[in-house]
C-alpha positions in Angstrom: -45.3 -28.7 -29.6 -42.5 -29.9 -31.4 -42.7 -33.7 -33.2 -39.4 -34.5 -31.4 -39.8 -38.1 -29.1 -38.5 -37.0 -25.8 -38.4 -40.7 -24.6 -37.0 -42.8 -27.5 -39.1 -46.0 -28.1 -41.2 -44.4 -25.5 -39.5 -46.4 -22.3 -37.2 -45.9 -20.1 -36.3 -49.6 -19.4 -32.9 -50.7 -20.3 -31.0 -53.7 -19.4 -28.2 -52.5 -18.1 -27.3 -49.4 -15.8 -24.8 -48.4 -18.9 -27.1 -48.5 -21.1 -29.4 -46.7 -18.5 -26.6 -43.8 -18.5 -26.4 -43.3 -22.0 -30.1 -43.2 -22.1 -29.9 -40.2 -19.6 -27.4 -38.1 -21.9 -29.7 -38.9 -24.4 -32.4 -37.3 -22.6 -30.5 -34.5 -21.5 -29.4 -33.6 -25.0 -33.2 -34.5 -26.4 -34.6 -31.6 -23.3 -31.9 -29.1 -24.7 -32.7 -29.7 -28.7 -36.6 -29.0 -28.0 -35.4 -26.0 -25.6 -33.7 -24.3 -28.3 -34.6 -25.9 -31.6 -32.7 -23.7 -33.8 -29.4 -25.4 -34.5 -26.8 -22.7 -35.5 -27.5 -20.8 -32.0 -26.9 -24.3 -30.1 -23.9 -24.2 -31.9 -23.1 -20.8 -30.8 -24.1 -21.3 -27.3 -21.9 -24.1 -27.2 -18.5 -21.6 -26.9 -20.4 -20.0 -23.9 -20.7 -23.2 -21.8 -17.3 -24.7 -22.8 -15.9 -22.3 -20.7 -17.9 -22.0 -17.8 -17.6 -24.5 -15.3 -20.7 -23.9 -13.3 -22.6 -24.6 -16.7 -20.8 -27.6 -17.0 -21.2 -28.7 -13.8 -25.1 -27.9 -14.5 -25.4 -30.2 -17.3 -24.0 -33.0 -15.4 -27.0 -32.4 -12.8 -29.1 -32.6 -15.4 -27.7 -35.8 -16.9 -27.8 -37.2 -13.2 -31.3 -36.2 -12.6 -32.6 -38.3 -15.8 -30.2 -41.0 -14.6 -32.1 -41.2 -11.4 -35.5 -41.0 -12.8 -34.1 -44.0 -15.4 -32.4 -45.8 -12.3 -36.0 -45.8 -10.5 -37.9 -47.2 -13.5 -35.7 -50.0 -14.2 -35.7 -50.6 -10.3 -32.2 -50.0 -9.7 -31.6 -53.2 -12.2 -32.0 -55.0 -8.8 -34.1 -57.7 -10.3 -31.7 -58.4 -13.6 -29.1 -61.1 -13.1 -27.0 -60.0 -15.6 -25.9 -56.8 -13.7 -25.2 -58.6 -10.6 
């Protein structure tokens, strides 16, 4: 197993929904890096998914799933007055 930290800071808690969305993107990118650790192969594969709308939609779905997890961990930011 890689020593790659899959949950930066070991926490899903964020101050705002925007920070939560940014964390979701980062988590999605980390799982791709873990799945394909070779930098050059990932660069080569970008050309494949860049022109494939279904693969791009799949990437969006991955980020959405990560964001749903983060939002739940943050109780949808309901208890934080700065996000109201």
